[in-house]
TIKE-556498 format. One record per atom (N, C-alpha, C): residue number from 1; residue in one letter; atom name; x, y, z. Coordinates in nm, 3 decimals. Layout:
N
   num   residu   atome        px        py        pz
   NUM        A      CA         X         Y         Z
...
//
This chain:
164
   num   residu   atome        px        py        pz
     1        M       N    -1.851     0.701     0.730
     1        M      CA    -1.815     0.660     0.595
     1        M       C    -1.917     0.716     0.497
     2        L       N    -1.873     0.739     0.376
     2        L      CA    -1.963     0.788     0.273
     2        L       C    -2.068     0.682     0.242
     3        E       N    -2.163     0.719     0.157
     3        E      CA    -2.273     0.628     0.127
     3        E       C    -2.226     0.492     0.082
     4        N       N    -2.121     0.488     0.001
     4        N      CA    -2.069     0.358    -0.040
     4        N       C    -1.920     0.369    -0.066
     5        K       N    -1.857     0.252    -0.070
     5        K      CA    -1.712     0.250    -0.087
     5        K       C    -1.669     0.304    -0.223
     6        Q       N    -1.746     0.275    -0.326
     6        Q      CA    -1.708     0.325    -0.459
     6        Q       C    -1.699     0.476    -0.460
     7        Q       N    -1.797     0.540    -0.398
     7        Q      CA    -1.796     0.686    -0.390
     7        Q       C    -1.677     0.734    -0.308
     8        Q       N    -1.650     0.667    -0.196
     8        Q      CA    -1.538     0.706    -0.112
     8        Q       C    -1.406     0.692    -0.188
     9        Y       N    -1.389     0.580    -0.258
     9        Y      CA    -1.264     0.562    -0.332
     9        Y       C    -1.253     0.658    -0.450
    10        A       N    -1.366     0.695    -0.512
    10        A      CA    -1.361     0.794    -0.619
    10        A       C    -1.308     0.927    -0.564
    11        E       N    -1.355     0.965    -0.447
    11        E      CA    -1.308     1.089    -0.384
    11        E       C    -1.162     1.078    -0.340
    12        L       N    -1.124     0.962    -0.283
    12        L      CA    -0.984     0.943    -0.243
    12        L       C    -0.892     0.945    -0.364
    13        T       N    -0.937     0.887    -0.474
    13        T      CA    -0.857     0.887    -0.597
    13        T       C    -0.833     1.029    -0.645
    14        Q       N    -0.936     1.112    -0.643
    14        Q      CA    -0.920     1.252    -0.683
    14        Q       C    -0.822     1.323    -0.590
    15        Q       N    -0.833     1.298    -0.462
    15        Q      CA    -0.745     1.361    -0.364
    15        Q       C    -0.600     1.318    -0.387
    16        V       N    -0.577     1.190    -0.411
    16        V      CA    -0.442     1.140    -0.436
    16        V       C    -0.388     1.197    -0.567
    17        Q       N    -0.470     1.200    -0.672
    17        Q      CA    -0.425     1.258    -0.799
    17        Q       C    -0.382     1.402    -0.780
    18        A       N    -0.459     1.478    -0.705
    18        A      CA    -0.427     1.619    -0.685
    18        A       C    -0.297     1.636    -0.607
    19        I       N    -0.275     1.552    -0.507
    19        I      CA    -0.158     1.571    -0.421
    19        I       C    -0.028     1.523    -0.486
    20        V       N    -0.037     1.425    -0.577
    20        V      CA     0.085     1.378    -0.644
    20        V       C     0.110     1.449    -0.777
    21        A       N     0.014     1.526    -0.823
    21        A      CA     0.029     1.596    -0.951
    21        A       C     0.156     1.680    -0.951
    22        G       N     0.243     1.651    -1.046
    22        G      CA     0.366     1.728    -1.059
    22        G       C     0.476     1.689    -0.962
    23        E       N     0.446     1.598    -0.869
    23        E      CA     0.548     1.553    -0.773
    23        E       C     0.587     1.410    -0.807
    24        H       N     0.716     1.387    -0.827
    24        H      CA     0.760     1.255    -0.869
    24        H       C     0.850     1.188    -0.765
    25        D       N     0.866     1.250    -0.650
    25        D      CA     0.947     1.187    -0.545
    25        D       C     0.866     1.076    -0.480
    26        M       N     0.918     0.955    -0.487
    26        M      CA     0.845     0.839    -0.437
    26        M       C     0.816     0.850    -0.287
    27        V       N     0.913     0.890    -0.207
    27        V      CA     0.894     0.897    -0.063
    27        V       C     0.789     1.003    -0.027
    28        A       N     0.797     1.118    -0.090
    28        A      CA     0.699     1.224    -0.063
    28        A       C     0.558     1.178    -0.098
    29        N       N     0.543     1.115    -0.214
    29        N      CA     0.411     1.068    -0.255
    29        N       C     0.360     0.956    -0.165
    30        M       N     0.448     0.864    -0.127
    30        M      CA     0.406     0.758    -0.035
    30        M       C     0.364     0.815     0.100
    31        A       N     0.435     0.915     0.148
    31        A      CA     0.402     0.976     0.277
    31        A       C     0.262     1.037     0.272
    32        N       N     0.233     1.112     0.167
    32        N      CA     0.102     1.175     0.157
    32        N       C    -0.009     1.072     0.134
    33        I       N     0.017     0.972     0.052
    33        I      CA    -0.086     0.870     0.027
    33        I       C    -0.116     0.792     0.155
    34        S       N    -0.012     0.757     0.231
    34        S      CA    -0.038     0.683     0.356
    34        S       C    -0.119     0.769     0.453
    35        A       N    -0.092     0.898     0.458
    35        A      CA    -0.169     0.987     0.546
    35        A       C    -0.315     0.995     0.502
    36        I       N    -0.334     1.013     0.372
    36        I      CA    -0.471     1.023     0.319
    36        I       C    -0.550     0.897     0.353
    37        L       N    -0.491     0.781     0.327
    37        L      CA    -0.563     0.655     0.351
    37        L       C    -0.587     0.630     0.500
    38        Y       N    -0.487     0.656     0.581
    38        Y      CA    -0.500     0.631     0.725
    38        Y       C    -0.614     0.715     0.785
    39        W       N    -0.620     0.841     0.745
    39        W      CA    -0.720     0.930     0.805
    39        W       C    -0.857     0.918     0.741
    40        A       N    -0.864     0.868     0.617
    40        A      CA    -0.994     0.862     0.548
    40        A       C    -1.067     0.730     0.566
    41        L       N    -0.992     0.621     0.576
    41        L      CA    -1.056     0.489     0.584
    41        L       C    -1.096     0.456     0.727
    42        E       N    -1.216     0.406     0.743
    42        E      CA    -1.263     0.366     0.875
    42        E       C    -1.205     0.231     0.915
    43        K       N    -1.192     0.214     1.045
    43        K      CA    -1.151     0.085     1.102
    43        K       C    -1.017     0.036     1.046
    44        V       N    -0.922     0.129     1.036
    44        V      CA    -0.787     0.100     0.990
    44        V       C    -0.691     0.143     1.100
    45        N       N    -0.594     0.057     1.134
    45        N      CA    -0.499     0.093     1.238
    45        N       C    -0.356     0.109     1.185
    46        W       N    -0.337     0.087     1.054
    46        W      CA    -0.204     0.107     0.995
    46        W       C    -0.219     0.119     0.845
    47        A       N    -0.152     0.216     0.787
    47        A      CA    -0.151     0.233     0.641
    47        A       C    -0.013     0.283     0.602
    48        G       N     0.053     0.209     0.514
    48        G      CA     0.185     0.254     0.474
    48        G       C     0.246     0.167     0.367
    49        F       N     0.375     0.186     0.351
    49        F      CA     0.449     0.123     0.242
    49        F       C     0.572     0.051     0.293
    50        Y       N     0.605    -0.055     0.224
    50        Y      CA     0.734    -0.122     0.237
    50        Y       C     0.799    -0.116     0.099
    51        V       N     0.929    -0.087     0.096
    51        V      CA     1.002    -0.073    -0.030
    51        V       C     1.102    -0.187    -0.043
    52        V       N     1.111    -0.244    -0.164
    52        V      CA     1.207    -0.351    -0.190
    52        V       C     1.347    -0.289    -0.197
    53        K       N     1.436    -0.337    -0.109
    53        K      CA     1.575    -0.293    -0.106
    53        K       C     1.662    -0.413    -0.071
    54        D       N     1.765    -0.435    -0.150
    54        D      CA     1.861    -0.542    -0.122
    54        D       C     1.793    -0.677    -0.094
    55        G       N     1.693    -0.711    -0.174
    55        G      CA     1.629    -0.841    -0.164
    55        G       C     1.536    -0.860    -0.045
    56        Q       N     1.493    -0.750     0.016
    56        Q      CA     1.398    -0.759     0.127
    56        Q       C     1.308    -0.636     0.125
    57        L       N     1.204    -0.638     0.206
    57        L      CA     1.117    -0.521     0.220
    57        L       C     1.165    -0.438     0.338
    58        V       N     1.176    -0.308     0.317
    58        V      CA     1.219    -0.216     0.421
    58        V       C     1.106    -0.115     0.444
    59        L       N     1.077    -0.088     0.569
    59        L      CA     0.971     0.004     0.606
    59        L       C     0.987     0.139     0.537
    60        G       N     0.877     0.186     0.480
    60        G      CA     0.873     0.318     0.417
    60        G       C     0.776     0.408     0.492
    61        P       N     0.729     0.514     0.428
    61        P      CA     0.636     0.606     0.492
    61        P       C     0.508     0.534     0.536
    62        F       N     0.458     0.570     0.656
    62        F      CA     0.337     0.505     0.708
    62        F       C     0.271     0.593     0.813
    63        H       N     0.150     0.555     0.850
    63        H      CA     0.077     0.612     0.963
    63        H       C     0.027     0.496     1.047
    64        G       N     0.043     0.507     1.178
    64        G      CA     0.000     0.402     1.269
    64        G       C     0.109     0.374     1.371
    65        Q       N     0.095     0.262     1.439
    65        Q      CA     0.193     0.222     1.540
    65        Q       C     0.327     0.189     1.473
    66        P       N     0.437     0.198     1.549
    66        P      CA     0.565     0.155     1.493
    66        P       C     0.551     0.014     1.435
    67        A       N     0.629    -0.011     1.328
    67        A      CA     0.610    -0.135     1.253
    67        A       C     0.741    -0.211     1.237
    68        C       N     0.729    -0.334     1.190
    68        C      CA     0.847    -0.414     1.157
    68        C       C     0.929    -0.335     1.055
    69        I       N     1.060    -0.332     1.074
    69        I      CA     1.145    -0.254     0.985
    69        I       C     1.179    -0.331     0.858
    70        R       N     1.209    -0.459     0.871
    70        R      CA     1.249    -0.541     0.755
    70        R       C     1.165    -0.669     0.750
    71        I       N     1.123    -0.704     0.629
    71        I      CA     1.045    -0.825     0.607
    71        I       C     1.108    -0.900     0.490
    72        P       N     1.142    -1.025     0.509
    72        P      CA     1.198    -1.103     0.397
    72        P       C     1.093    -1.122     0.287
    73        I       N     1.136    -1.114     0.162
    73        I      CA     1.045    -1.140     0.051
    73        I       C     1.002    -1.286     0.060
    74        G       N     0.871    -1.308     0.047
    74        G      CA     0.816    -1.443     0.059
    74        G       C     0.765    -1.473     0.198
    75        K       N     0.790    -1.384     0.294
    75        K      CA     0.745    -1.406     0.432
    75        K       C     0.634    -1.307     0.466
    76        G       N     0.540    -1.351     0.548
    76        G      CA     0.431    -1.265     0.589
    76        G       C     0.343    -1.225     0.471
    77        V       N     0.245    -1.143     0.498
    77        V      CA     0.151    -1.101     0.394
    77        V       C     0.221    -1.009     0.294
    78        C       N     0.303    -0.915     0.344
    78        C      CA     0.373    -0.822     0.254
    78        C       C     0.474    -0.894     0.166
    79        G       N     0.554    -0.980     0.225
    79        G      CA     0.654    -1.053     0.148
    79        G       C     0.591    -1.147     0.046
    80        T       N     0.475    -1.203     0.079
    80        T      CA     0.402    -1.289    -0.014
    80        T       C     0.348    -1.207    -0.131
    81        A       N     0.300    -1.087    -0.105
    81        A      CA     0.252    -1.000    -0.214
    81        A       C     0.362    -0.976    -0.316
    82        V       N     0.486    -0.959    -0.268
    82        V      CA     0.599    -0.937    -0.358
    82        V       C     0.634    -1.065    -0.432
    83        S       N     0.650    -1.176    -0.360
    83        S      CA     0.693    -1.300    -0.424
    83        S       C     0.591    -1.353    -0.524
    84        E       N     0.462    -1.329    -0.498
    84        E      CA     0.358    -1.374    -0.590
    84        E       C     0.316    -1.266    -0.688
    85        D       N     0.365    -1.142    -0.668
    85        D      CA     0.326    -1.027    -0.750
    85        D       C     0.174    -1.022    -0.762
    86        A       N     0.107    -1.029    -0.645
    86        A      CA    -0.038    -1.032    -0.643
    86        A       C    -0.091    -0.967    -0.515
    87        V       N    -0.208    -0.905    -0.528
    87        V      CA    -0.274    -0.846    -0.412
    87        V       C    -0.305    -0.957    -0.312
    88        Q       N    -0.282    -0.928    -0.185
    88        Q      CA    -0.317    -1.020    -0.077
    88        Q       C    -0.433    -0.958     0.001
    89        L       N    -0.546    -1.023    -0.001
    89        L      CA    -0.666    -0.977     0.069
    89        L       C    -0.693    -1.081     0.177
    90        I       N    -0.653    -1.049     0.300
    90        I      CA    -0.654    -1.147     0.409
    90        I       C    -0.761    -1.110     0.512
    91        A       N    -0.865    -1.192     0.519
    91        A      CA    -0.977    -1.166     0.610
    91        A       C    -0.937    -1.181     0.757
    92        D       N    -0.851    -1.279     0.786
    92        D      CA    -0.808    -1.305     0.923
    92        D       C    -0.658    -1.340     0.920
    93        V       N    -0.576    -1.245     0.958
    93        V      CA    -0.430    -1.265     0.950
    93        V       C    -0.384    -1.381     1.038
    94        H       N    -0.460    -1.415     1.139
    94        H      CA    -0.421    -1.523     1.229
    94        H       C    -0.434    -1.660     1.161
    95        Q       N    -0.505    -1.662     1.049
    95        Q      CA    -0.520    -1.785     0.970
    95        Q       C    -0.419    -1.790     0.854
    96        F       N    -0.340    -1.683     0.840
    96        F      CA    -0.242    -1.676     0.730
    96        F       C    -0.111    -1.738     0.778
    97        S       N    -0.071    -1.846     0.716
    97        S      CA     0.051    -1.915     0.755
    97        S       C     0.172    -1.823     0.739
    98        G       N     0.245    -1.805     0.847
    98        G      CA     0.365    -1.721     0.842
    98        G       C     0.339    -1.574     0.862
    99        H       N     0.219    -1.538     0.907
    99        H      CA     0.188    -1.396     0.932
    99        H       C     0.289    -1.337     1.029
   100        I       N     0.334    -1.217     0.998
   100        I      CA     0.426    -1.145     1.086
   100        I       C     0.344    -1.040     1.159
   101        A       N     0.332    -1.053     1.290
   101        A      CA     0.249    -0.962     1.368
   101        A       C     0.331    -0.842     1.415
   102        C       N     0.325    -0.734     1.337
   102        C      CA     0.392    -0.611     1.379
   102        C       C     0.308    -0.540     1.485
   103        D       N     0.176    -0.550     1.473
   103        D      CA     0.084    -0.489     1.569
   103        D       C    -0.018    -0.597     1.607
   104        A       N    -0.018    -0.636     1.732
   104        A      CA    -0.107    -0.742     1.779
   104        A       C    -0.254    -0.707     1.760
   105        A       N    -0.286    -0.578     1.744
   105        A      CA    -0.424    -0.536     1.726
   105        A       C    -0.477    -0.564     1.585
   106        S       N    -0.388    -0.591     1.490
   106        S      CA    -0.431    -0.614     1.351
   106        S       C    -0.493    -0.752     1.335
   107        N       N    -0.609    -0.755     1.269
   107        N      CA    -0.679    -0.881     1.245
   107        N       C    -0.703    -0.910     1.098
   108        S       N    -0.705    -0.806     1.015
   108        S      CA    -0.719    -0.827     0.871
   108        S       C    -0.624    -0.732     0.799
   109        E       N    -0.596    -0.764     0.671
   109        E      CA    -0.491    -0.690     0.601
   109        E       C    -0.514    -0.698     0.451
   110        I       N    -0.476    -0.591     0.383
   110        I      CA    -0.472    -0.592     0.237
   110        I       C    -0.336    -0.534     0.196
   111        V       N    -0.271    -0.603     0.103
   111        V      CA    -0.139    -0.560     0.056
   111        V       C    -0.142    -0.561    -0.096
   112        L       N    -0.100    -0.449    -0.155
   112        L      CA    -0.100    -0.435    -0.301
   112        L       C     0.041    -0.408    -0.351
   113        P       N     0.087    -0.488    -0.449
   113        P      CA     0.219    -0.462    -0.508
   113        P       C     0.221    -0.331    -0.586
   114        I       N     0.334    -0.265    -0.585
   114        I      CA     0.357    -0.144    -0.663
   114        I       C     0.468    -0.176    -0.761
   115        R       N     0.441    -0.153    -0.889
   115        R      CA     0.536    -0.192    -0.993
   115        R       C     0.597    -0.072    -1.063
   116        Q       N     0.722    -0.089    -1.101
   116        Q      CA     0.792     0.007    -1.185
   116        Q       C     0.874    -0.076    -1.284
   117        N       N     0.861    -0.046    -1.413
   117        N      CA     0.929    -0.122    -1.518
   117        N       C     0.902    -0.272    -1.504
   118        N       N     0.775    -0.306    -1.481
   118        N      CA     0.729    -0.446    -1.470
   118        N       C     0.793    -0.524    -1.356
   119        Q       N     0.840    -0.454    -1.255
   119        Q      CA     0.900    -0.519    -1.138
   119        Q       C     0.834    -0.464    -1.012
   120        V       N     0.809    -0.551    -0.914
   120        V      CA     0.755    -0.503    -0.787
   120        V       C     0.866    -0.431    -0.711
   121        I       N     0.841    -0.303    -0.681
   121        I      CA     0.943    -0.223    -0.611
   121        I       C     0.900    -0.187    -0.470
   122        A       N     0.771    -0.211    -0.438
   122        A      CA     0.718    -0.174    -0.307
   122        A       C     0.580    -0.237    -0.291
   123        V       N     0.524    -0.225    -0.171
   123        V      CA     0.386    -0.265    -0.147
   123        V       C     0.316    -0.158    -0.064
   124        L       N     0.186    -0.146    -0.087
   124        L      CA     0.098    -0.068     0.000
   124        L       C     0.034    -0.168     0.094
   125        D       N     0.045    -0.143     0.223
   125        D      CA    -0.003    -0.234     0.326
   125        D       C    -0.102    -0.160     0.415
   126        I       N    -0.221    -0.214     0.432
   126        I      CA    -0.321    -0.153     0.521
   126        I       C    -0.375    -0.262     0.614
   127        D       N    -0.375    -0.232     0.743
   127        D      CA    -0.421    -0.325     0.846
   127        D       C    -0.546    -0.272     0.915
   128        S       N    -0.624    -0.365     0.969
   128        S      CA    -0.743    -0.329     1.045
   128        S       C    -0.756    -0.417     1.168
   129        P       N    -0.809    -0.362     1.277
   129        P      CA    -0.836    -0.445     1.394
   129        P       C    -0.959    -0.533     1.375
   130        E       N    -1.036    -0.513     1.268
   130        E      CA    -1.157    -0.592     1.243
   130        E       C    -1.127    -0.711     1.153
   131        I       N    -1.186    -0.823     1.183
   131        I      CA    -1.180    -0.939     1.094
   131        I       C    -1.258    -0.905     0.967
   132        A       N    -1.205    -0.943     0.852
   132        A      CA    -1.272    -0.925     0.722
   132        A       C    -1.308    -0.780     0.693
   133        R       N    -1.222    -0.687     0.731
   133        R      CA    -1.247    -0.544     0.706
   133        R       C    -1.242    -0.511     0.557
   134        F       N    -1.157    -0.579     0.482
   134        F      CA    -1.134    -0.544     0.342
   134        F       C    -1.206    -0.641     0.248
   135        D       N    -1.255    -0.587     0.137
   135        D      CA    -1.327    -0.670     0.039
   135        D       C    -1.284    -0.631    -0.102
   136        L       N    -1.355    -0.684    -0.201
   136        L      CA    -1.318    -0.659    -0.341
   136        L       C    -1.334    -0.511    -0.380
   137        E       N    -1.426    -0.440    -0.316
   137        E      CA    -1.438    -0.296    -0.342
   137        E       C    -1.314    -0.222    -0.292
   138        D       N    -1.262    -0.263    -0.176
   138        D      CA    -1.138    -0.203    -0.127
   138        D       C    -1.024    -0.235    -0.223
   139        K       N    -1.019    -0.359    -0.268
   139        K      CA    -0.913    -0.400    -0.361
   139        K       C    -0.917    -0.314    -0.487
   140        A       N    -1.035    -0.295    -0.543
   140        A      CA    -1.050    -0.215    -0.665
   140        A       C    -1.013    -0.068    -0.640
   141        G       N    -1.064    -0.013    -0.530
   141        G      CA    -1.036     0.127    -0.500
   141        G       C    -0.889     0.153    -0.472
   142        L       N    -0.828     0.066    -0.394
   142        L      CA    -0.686     0.083    -0.361
   142        L       C    -0.598     0.055    -0.483
   143        S       N    -0.641    -0.036    -0.570
   143        S      CA    -0.565    -0.061    -0.693
   143        S       C    -0.559     0.065    -0.779
   144        G       N    -0.667     0.140    -0.783
   144        G      CA    -0.668     0.267    -0.856
   144        G       C    -0.569     0.367    -0.798
   145        I       N    -0.560     0.370    -0.667
   145        I      CA    -0.466     0.461    -0.600
   145        I       C    -0.322     0.417    -0.628
   146        V       N    -0.297     0.287    -0.626
   146        V      CA    -0.164     0.235    -0.657
   146        V       C    -0.125     0.273    -0.801
   147        K       N    -0.222     0.267    -0.893
   147        K      CA    -0.193     0.303    -1.033
   147        K       C    -0.150     0.450    -1.044
   148        I       N    -0.207     0.536    -0.964
   148        I      CA    -0.167     0.677    -0.964
   148        I       C    -0.020     0.689    -0.920
   149        L       N     0.015     0.618    -0.813
   149        L      CA     0.154     0.621    -0.766
   149        L       C     0.247     0.564    -0.873
   150        E       N     0.208     0.453    -0.933
   150        E      CA     0.290     0.392    -1.038
   150        E       C     0.310     0.489    -1.155
   151        A       N     0.204     0.562    -1.191
   151        A      CA     0.215     0.659    -1.301
   151        A       C     0.312     0.771    -1.265
   152        S       N     0.311     0.815    -1.140
   152        S      CA     0.406     0.920    -1.100
   152        S       C     0.549     0.868    -1.105
   153        L       N     0.569     0.740    -1.074
   153        L      CA     0.702     0.680    -1.081
   153        L       C     0.746     0.666    -1.227
   154        A       N     0.653     0.634    -1.316
   154        A      CA     0.685     0.620    -1.458
   154        A       C     0.728     0.755    -1.515
   155        Q       N     0.665     0.863    -1.470
   155        Q      CA     0.704     0.997    -1.516
   155        Q       C     0.844     1.031    -1.469
   156        T       N     0.881     0.983    -1.351
   156        T      CA     1.017     1.004    -1.302
   156        T       C     1.116     0.935    -1.394
   157        D       N     1.084     0.813    -1.437
   157        D      CA     1.171     0.740    -1.530
   157        D       C     1.185     0.817    -1.662
   158        E       N     1.072     0.870    -1.712
   158        E      CA     1.077     0.947    -1.837
   158        E       C     1.166     1.068    -1.823
   159        A       N     1.153     1.140    -1.712
   159        A      CA     1.234     1.260    -1.689
   159        A       C     1.382     1.225    -1.683
   160        K       N     1.415     1.113    -1.618
   160        K      CA     1.554     1.070    -1.608
   160        K       C     1.610     1.036    -1.746
   161        S       N     1.530     0.965    -1.829
   161        S      CA     1.580     0.924    -1.960
   161        S       C     1.598     1.045    -2.052
   162        K       N     1.517     1.148    -2.037
   162        K      CA     1.534     1.269    -2.118
   162        K       C     1.656     1.349    -2.076
   163        A       N     1.693     1.336    -1.947
   163        A      CA     1.807     1.411    -1.896
   163        A       C     1.940     1.350    -1.940
   164        I       N     1.935     1.226    -1.987
   164        I      CA     2.060     1.156    -2.025
   164        I       C     2.106     1.200    -2.162
//
């Protein structure tokens, strides 16, 4: 790992900005962001996205072991992030009431809502086999990366409205 998390997230943010620049396809950007995070972050066993579809979360682009395909909104850490529209920073998933264990090796998790037009449309989900792997620095750094994705989605909306 780099000297500190702030430095690491500053570099990851630059990398994500460069890779999504000019690309507005949500799936393509999610695929690249999940790859960047999975390979760059230490002690992570899953990094990816769930997308809100038909009132539930559906598995999107990810890196790691096969995962749960559908998660009800309000259930598990990911569904709670959507229903509460808030980051979930869970030190020990086994202490989280209603945790959905897609990978038995996961012990801690961070989930960040992704918004478009003031609505949660997806979540970024990262798991670790370590208890208390994620902290407020991770939350801040990953929130910056989510903002880049949200900005690329907003540009897609602008392009669509100009085409009408």
